[in-house]
N, C-alpha and C positions, 0 to 999 in steps of 0.2 A: 116517742119516750120509752112506746112499746116496744121497740126494738132490744133492749137492755135484755128483753125475757132470754134468749141467745146467749150473753153471759151468765145472767143469773140462776138460771133453769136446773144446772147442776150443784148450786149450792143447797149446803144439808139440810137450813131452813124449807125447802122446796120439799124434802124426800117424797116421795108418790104420792107427789100434788103436778100435777097436766100442765103444756103448756095454756090452755084453755083459763083454768083454774088460777094460775098464775096471774092471769091477767086482770081477773077481773080481785083477786085481793091487790093489786097495784090501785085498779081505779077506784076500790071502795075505800081502802086506807090514803088516799090523795098523796102518792109517792112523787115524786119529784126528784129531777138530776139536778146535782150541784157541783159546779165547778169550783177548785181551789188551785192558787197560786201557789209558787215553790216555798215552804215553811210557812204558809198561811196557820193560823191558828184555829183549828177549827171548832175545840171546842177546852177550855181550861180547867184545873183543879179545882173544885168548890161549886161549876158549873151546876146549876140544875137542868139537867139533860131531860128532854121528854122524845128523843127519836131515834131509831136504829138508823143504821148505814151499813150499806153493802157495795165496797170499789169495784168502782167498772173501770178503771186505768190507775197507776202510776204506783205510789207506797206510802202510805201515811207510820209515823212513830206514836207509840204510847208515852211518854218522859214523865220523867219522876225529876222533882228538882232537888238537889239537899241546899243542905242550912248556908252551905260555902257558894252557892251558885252555881257549881257547877249539876251537870247536866245526866241521868241514865233511862236509857232506854230501854223501854218494859220490853219491849214486844216492837219486830218491825209487820205491818200488815201489807198484803199484796191482792190482787185483782181479785175476787170473790170472795175476802174475809169479810168475818165481819167487823162493827165495830158501835161501840151502846149497849151493846147487846147485855153485858153484866148488868144493868142496872132496869132490864124492862120490866121483874118482877120480884125486882127492891123496893124496900119499904123506902129507902131514902133512894132519889134524884140528883145525888151529888158526886161530880163525877169525881174518882182518885186519884186521875192523873191528867194531863195534859194532852190532845191529839194534837199532832202537825205533819202536814202536809207535808212530803219526801219527793219536790218535783212537782210541773205541774199534772194533778189527779181529776178527775171527777168520782162522784160516788151516789146510788143511790137512797133517796130520805124517803126512810118510812115512821111516820109518828106511833110511839107505843099506843095507841089506841087501835090500831089492827089488831093485837092480839085480845081485846075487849068486845066491840064493840061491831060486830061485823055484821053487815047485814044478811038476812035470809038466805039470801040467794046464791052465800057462801059456804052457808050453815055447817053445809057434808063435810068441808075438809078444813075447816076450822080445828078441830080439837086437833087435827093431822099438823097443823100449823103450829100449837100451842110445844105437840109433845115433842114436836122437833126441835123447837127453841131449848126446851127441857135438855135433851140432846147434845147441842151445843155448849149449854151453859156445864155438864159436866165435865166435859171434853176440854173446857177450858181450864177446869181446877185440874183436871191433870198436866197440863200443858205448864200452867205456873207454875209445879213442882215438878217439873224437869227442869226448868232456868232456874228456881231453887237448888235441887241439884248441883246443877251445871259452877254455882254460884257459892256453892258449897265446898268444891272441889280448893285443893289450897295454893298450887300453884297455876301462873297464868300458863304454862304449857298445859297443864291438864287441864283451865276450862276452854281452851282451843280445845284441845282433842277430844273434847265430851260435845266442843258444837259441832264439827266438822264431823265426827260419829253419827249424829243428830240429825243433821242434812245430808249425808250418807245413805242414813238405813230413809229417811224418805223419799231422796232420788233412786234407791237402788243401786245404785253406779259407784264409783267411784271416784267419777270424774262429774262435778257439779259443779254451779254456780253461788257462789254466797251471796246471799238476797241483800243484806246490807253493804254499805258503804264503810270503808274503814273510817272512818269516826264516828258510824252510827255502833261498827260492831265491839269497837272500844268503850263506847258507853254501855253496851249493852252488858259487855262482862264486867265493865266497873274497873278500867284500866286508863291509862293517858297511852292518846292514839301511838305516841313513839315505840314504847315501851310494846304495844301489840304487832307493829310494826320491826319490831326487833328481833321479838320471838317468833314470828311467822317465818323471816331469814335465814335460824340459826335452824329451825325446823328442816328449810328448806337443803340447804347445806348437809345437812345430816342427812340428809336421803330421805325424810318420814314424807313429805309429803314435796308438791311441785305448784307452786303460784303462779297463776298468769293474769294481772288484773285481776277480775273478780274470780278466776275460771281457778279451780283448785282440782288435784289429782292426787291419790293417796298413794305413796307406792309401798311402805311399809306397814301395812296393816294392823303386823301384831303389836308393833313398837308404838304406834299409835294409841293403842286400846292397850298396855299398861303404861300409856301416857294418864290416858282416864281415869285406872284404878284408882 
């Protein structure tokens, strides 16, 4: 189980904590590795969640369901991303969304008690662990604000432009992979998949972008930025 340390050691949760200390945290926190099949529900809205997860393999989607039965993907989580962290210090432990695996996936599970009942052996970095978590929660607020900024864009083309520019900034390259499948991206942008595919095709025909499966190349950066404004 401790072989996962090489995957999670760069996670923000373990900033300024050594690999030996991470091992002790996993031991004292009674961490475990869990495997999930494609489209398996990890937890559902209103479930009482008492655990934090770190993705080791695959992807997970945070999903919100509308009253008409359609779903919207709040965000897609990948390797070394956290889930359940928003509830760790909340007075309520009820999940606001569904968490669903996308493909076969693995996650390291840590009970929330890891933040409150650490043994004396790890007390020296217990405070660091808590401070790291608070930084993560603050960053999540910024991330959600960015998504709201995307969804507040009036046109679908503008939303696509905002999303692509976000990936461009994250990868520091005009060529990058879209992390979501086409249906997942449609759910994320709150549109129908055919509408999304049609708009991407138009943007490609106009030489704004080039799309090859999941890979995107920005050809006309100035136009893309104008669309995002």
